[in-house]
N, C-alpha and C positions, 0 to 999 in steps of 0.2 A: 053849332060845333061845341064838341065835349072839351073841357080844359082840365088840365090838373095843375094847381099848384102845389109844389110838395117843396118842403124847406128842412133846412138843418140850421136849428138856432140855439143859443148856451145861454145867451142872456136877454134873450126876448125882442132883440132888435131886430132880424130877420124875421121872427112870427109877425112882428109890426108891419113889416115890408110886404109881406106873403099875404097878408090878410088885405091890406091894400091893393095889393095887385089883384085879389079873388072878387074885390069889390068893382075894380075896374073891367076887369073881363065880363063880369055878371050885369053891368050898365050896359053892356053890348048886347043882352038876351042871350048870354050862352050859358049851358048845363056847367057850370066850375066845383069841381070838388077839392078843397085844401085839407092837404094830409101834410104829417111830417114824412122826413125820409125815412125814419123806422118804421112807416107804415106801408112804405110801398117798395115793390123791387123793379128792377130794369126791365124785366120782361112785361109787366104792367103798362109801361110807359105806351105799349102800342094799341092799347085800349082807349087813347084820346088822339084829338085830333091835334091839339096845341098842350104842351107841357112846360110848365114855369119852374126851372130848378134853381133852389136858393140856397144861397150857403154864407156861413161867417167865413172870413179871410183867416186863415193860418199859414203862418212861414211864406206870406206873399202868394197864395194860392185858395183854391177851395179846399174845404175842409173834407178828409177822407171819405166820411159816410157818401160824401156826395160823389166823389171822386170813383166809389165804386160801383155807383149807379150809370156815371159817365160810362165807365168801361165796361160795365154789363150790359149795354145797350145792344139789342140785337141790329147786325148789318142790315142795311136797306127797309129799317121802320119808317111806317107811313107818318108815324108823330112829327110834328115840328116842334123845335125846341128854341126857348129862349132862356138865357140864364141872369141871375140876379145876386149880388152879392153885398154884404154891410161888412162896412171895416173900420177899423179906430185911426186909420191914418189920415191926412188931410187932404183935402178935396184937391185933384191936380189945375182945376183953373184959376188959383189964386197967383200964379207967377212959375218962374225957373223953380226955385225950392221947393213949391208945393208938387210941381210936375215928379222931379227927381223922387222926392219923398213918396208920392204914390205909387211909383214906377217900381222903387225898390221895397215897398212892404205890402201893396196889393197888385202888381202889375201884372202877375201871373194867372190871375183870374179870369179875365176874360178870353185871353188865349187857349184857357185849358178847353172853356166850353166849346172855343171854334175848333181848335184842335179834336177834341171827342167829336163834334158832330160831322166835321168832312171826312175823319178816319171810317165812321160809321155808314156814311153814305146819308146822314139825315139833314133835312132844311134847319137851316138856324136864322130866327128871326130877331136876335139881338140880344143885348146885353146891358143891365143898369145896375147902378152902384150907389150908394149914399153911406156916409159915415154913420156909425152908430156908438152909443156912449161906448166907453171901454169899460173892462171889468175892471177891479181894483188891481188885481195882477197885471194885467195890461196895460194900466195905466202908471204904474210904479216901473215897468219894463221902460215903456215910452221916456217917461220921465228922465230914467237912470241912462238910458242908454242911446237914446234918440234925438230928444230936445230937453238936453240941460241947462240952456239958457234958460233964465227963468222970466225975462221978457216974453219969449217965444212960447214957453211953455205957458204962461197965464194967456195968452191968446190963444193958443191951443186948444187947453182944459176948458175955458169958458164956453168955446164952443161946442167943443166936444160933449160935453154934458148933457147938451139941449137936444142930441140927434138921435134918431131921426125927428125932425121938425113937422109940423103940418104941412110945410112948404114939401118937404121930402115924401111923405104920406100922397099928397096929392101929384106928384113926379109919378110915382110908382101905377098910380091910378092910369094917368094918363098913358105910360108905359105900356101898361095893360090892355088899353083900349087899341091903341096902335099898333100891337101884336095882334089883336084880335081881328081887326081890321085888314090887316095884310095876310093874314093865313088863308 
């Protein structure tokens, strides 16, 4: 199969995940192109059997350039789509507070991919997300507006500055392999 991994990255987090996904899909013996969102158009997705679209998280949703690709996808395209996002919020698995923070600050991302593919009649193969190290501006915003408590902040930032980790990259590779196997 022919696969595309296209991504929008501002700080390099999403690019790293995209490259890992490309490695995972290639390991399955498939022909894989890795491109930035700026290098493709929505119509070009139809040239692929599977497309992985990746984005940074902006205001709890995918970034505008990725949204534009999703909105521009032709109805009934034969491409199968998987989405992925890097975000600077906490991972939801840690407890109630973490789940609430994730939903508030990154929760629309998976819904955007699902709704876009459903509206266009395109097969949707899943969603991957992980933390990425926040940019200095986002770090300041998070500390000032979301996590002002110093103890919570320290626990958050000490973890966030290490992301994506090797485990995150391995999980991205595994996700891509699963998607390609299910396609």
